[in-house]
C-alpha positions in Angstrom: -11.7 -53.5 42.0 -12.6 -49.9 41.6 -10.1 -47.7 39.8 -9.2 -44.5 41.6 -10.0 -41.4 39.7 -7.8 -38.3 40.1 -9.2 -34.8 40.1 -8.3 -32.7 37.0 -8.2 -29.0 37.0 -8.7 -26.8 33.9 -7.5 -23.2 34.2 -8.8 -20.9 31.5 -7.6 -17.3 31.1 -10.1 -15.2 29.1 -9.0 -11.9 27.7 -11.4 -9.5 26.0 -11.1 -6.0 24.8 -14.0 -3.5 24.4 -14.6 -0.2 22.7 -15.8 2.6 24.9 -19.2 2.3 23.3 -19.4 -1.5 24.1 -18.3 -0.8 27.7 -21.0 1.9 28.1 -23.7 -0.4 26.6 -22.8 -3.2 29.0 -22.4 -1.1 32.2 -25.1 1.6 31.8 -27.7 0.0 29.6 -27.1 -3.7 30.5 -27.1 -4.4 26.8 -25.5 -7.9 25.9 -22.4 -7.4 23.8 -20.6 -9.9 21.5 -16.9 -9.6 21.1 -14.1 -11.8 19.8 -11.7 -12.7 22.6 -9.0 -15.2 23.4 -9.0 -18.0 25.9 -5.9 -19.9 27.1 -6.8 -23.3 28.6 -4.3 -25.2 30.6 -4.9 -28.6 32.1 -3.4 -29.7 35.5 -3.4 -33.3 36.8 -1.2 -35.0 39.3 1.4 -32.2 39.3 1.7 -32.1 35.5 0.3 -29.6 33.0 0.1 -29.1 29.3 1.8 -25.7 29.5 2.3 -23.6 27.6 -1.4 -23.2 26.8 -2.4 -22.5 23.2 -4.5 -19.4 22.5 -8.0 -20.1 21.3 -9.8 -17.2 19.6 -13.6 -17.4 20.0 -16.8 -15.4 20.3 -17.9 -14.1 23.7 -21.4 -13.0 24.7 -21.0 -10.7 27.7 -24.0 -9.7 29.8 -24.7 -7.7 32.9 -27.7 -9.4 34.3 -28.6 -8.5 37.9 -28.0 -12.0 39.2 -25.0 -14.3 39.7 -24.6 -16.7 36.8 -21.8 -19.2 36.1 -19.6 -18.6 33.1 -20.7 -21.1 30.4 -19.4 -22.6 27.2 -21.3 -22.1 24.0 -20.7 -23.9 20.7 -18.9 -20.8 19.4 -17.2 -19.6 22.6 -18.4 -18.5 26.0 -21.1 -16.6 27.8 -19.9 -14.4 30.6 -22.2 -12.5 33.0 -20.4 -9.7 34.8 -20.1 -10.3 38.6 -22.7 -8.4 40.6 -21.9 -6.4 43.8 -22.6 -8.2 47.0 -24.6 -6.7 49.9 -22.4 -5.2 52.5 -22.0 -7.3 55.6 -21.7 -5.5 58.9 -18.2 -5.6 60.3 -16.7 -6.8 56.9 -14.4 -4.8 54.7 -16.7 -2.3 52.9 -14.6 -2.5 49.7 -15.1 -6.3 49.5 -18.8 -5.8 48.5 -17.8 -3.8 45.5 -14.5 -5.5 44.6 -16.0 -6.8 41.3 -18.6 -4.2 40.6 -19.4 -4.1 36.9 -19.2 -0.3 37.1 -15.4 -0.6 37.2 -15.6 -1.5 33.5 -17.0 2.0 32.8 -15.2 5.2 31.9 -13.2 7.0 34.6 -15.4 10.1 34.1 -18.3 7.9 35.2 -16.5 6.4 38.2 -15.1 3.4 36.4 -11.6 2.3 35.6 -12.1 1.0 32.0 -11.2 -2.6 33.1 -12.5 -5.4 35.3 -10.7 -8.6 36.4 -12.4 -11.4 38.3 -12.2 -15.2 38.7 -14.8 -17.9 38.9 -14.5 -21.4 40.2 -16.7 -24.4 39.5 -16.6 -28.2 39.9 -18.5 -30.4 37.5 -18.8 -34.2 37.3 -17.6 -35.7 34.0 -17.4 -39.5 33.4 -17.3 -40.3 37.1 -14.6 -37.7 37.6 -14.5 -34.4 39.3 -13.4 -31.7 37.0 -12.4 -28.4 38.6 -12.5 -25.3 36.3 -11.0 -22.0 37.3 -11.8 -19.1 34.9 -9.7 -15.9 35.1 -11.5 -13.2 33.2 -9.8 -10.0 32.1 -12.0 -7.3 30.5 -10.2 -4.2 29.2 -10.6 -1.2 27.1 -9.6 -1.5 23.4 -7.0 1.3 23.9 -5.1 -1.0 26.4 -4.6 -3.5 23.5 -3.5 -0.9 21.1 -1.0 0.5 23.6 0.4 -2.9 24.2 1.3 -3.5 20.5 2.9 -0.2 19.8 6.6 -0.4 19.0 7.8 1.6 22.0 5.1 0.4 24.4 5.8 0.2 28.1 2.3 -1.3 28.9 2.4 -4.6 30.7 1.5 -7.3 28.2 1.3 -10.4 30.4 -2.2 -11.3 31.6 -2.6 -9.7 35.1 -5.4 -12.0 36.2 -3.0 -15.0 37.0 
């Protein structure tokens, strides 16, 4: 008799903060950048979860290669390639093609917003089981972090990617 396997889902929220120089290097020069960041993994299976998730601080390598690449785990953390703009489709929402444009991570004076939020979904097979992984990625300017920890801050401190 074959044992039925249930799908498991792993949701990981990744939060990274960059200096203006790091953001410029990634956006303008496509220079890979390494930063420390936090991931918060939460498992879901059969209506149950291991919430609250525990923060895991790790090393991130962030790239801006002109191709779509899946977010991948490394021995010390993760490798994230910024999402690339999609070609505009006739009749489709013109903003949809640029919804996740890496230029949004740039400075406002350069047409950016200083932040970029996106998600990535993948399914992998592990030990005869389907494992679904949903990554929420939040990239922000370092100033956003500093504003959030000030005593009288009114900055939203909950992850906004979820």
